[in-house]
Steps between C-alpha positions, in 0.01 A plus 500: 500500500727718296629415157856605429597728215636339187874440482547618139358753257396293200330614182238226543398297807795284596486208742741525789381188685743358764788423271560865401612646831597843413481827692236771463509745214487877562116502447477204733694688774272796456192284540636331808584836650139614425359187669729567801374848544138384463540240765729703738240549779390137526629271770594149382511220749684266253663533164534210252689538172602299196864435512555624139718808468231730365272419789769549759575849354124580501443411867814673614384824339148460655639432845753777482213742448288347778488700827356218719653170410879548498556218747289239318687200358469448127456130415629427149312189401564305177134381514416859378722484194334563163394205290776348287427541122788280383641581156241781463667711770657818370279481190177677415190378690339413160766236438384304806136508389606373156702224653214389724261507210724292283545246784127503580569596854361762740706784638389396845727286728372275779848494657500877509155507666615248763802712574270803556277299738809377688622855555150609634509222757838609614385863516215398735727306727776769509258778580334291786838394639650851493205668665385256765171401343554117502263436792125444455395812705755736344406371157137577576587851601701547184223364274239738668717803447568408133136414438399852637743659264391284208132602549583876511475719199323250275190716423668774299803580292844509667661850535807378314738539798812276567342370818158405347361192680759512777289621788498246779737256325743385761769357266616622158738311274671643191552240230708600194492255211452494123217555241420139418538395866269764628238416231497139611473595868211730433323228286547257785334744747215564277427172341610246756447687825181694393656836594248783555550793250424875526165602368498572128850351435484298181666153502695601181662778705576275789669238280676750269876526473662698780684813387860550606497584874112444495379454854229266617364461854321199648379442861550137596330343802701202622353228724677211686380148387602146598731489203646844552413854402255565227324800344141543620424813298665725247394850395646703215535872578636601162725359224755633251502854645742738330409836658862541609607508127224708346521764782865544439465499118725193467465280192465134582560192279410135534667179406 
């Protein structure tokens, strides 16, 4: 998963949400370019993107830099849109916290979480349909390959390369969404689906806010059931990686 760069250059942390659909700022364009160069050698089987303008720009830059996935269709999915923050959008993030506190409400949103889960189900089905893994036997082969990849490299630190955790993985989806959305998805993997984590990785780091163009990688093992496809296992390879920004001496900002 890749978080898009912010669309503005605020003094504080400003909420863009889904009602503020602006284009990327100059720092945002630079961050997207850095992410594209970092991911340029990876081969993506599928690409799923929020249909907000700043996400579209981000993925177009990433795919323009990619040397293997030029023919892959980009699916712009409204299910990947950022959470709506109502009247707080375009205002400092602290305003939302104050509003929620005065109303005695949590910043969490059950509807938002359900939208995230709905997207994940559609992702499983699209990947299986596109790559001929819908049959019981082919699904078993797929699971075996992914399971082998998921078990590799767990005994020591990762080398910090763009393809960490990709060995043996038959399919690779790029999902470009937004900070709050990604945080909810990661929490769902970890808390609801009992995702396995790299050794030594603290939970506070896993569930921390994603930096702009921060990259997270999860290996998902999908199994057919009577009611459809379902996850049988999830492994986190890394979360919130920003090597592409620090290595190029690019300043990043969050919102």
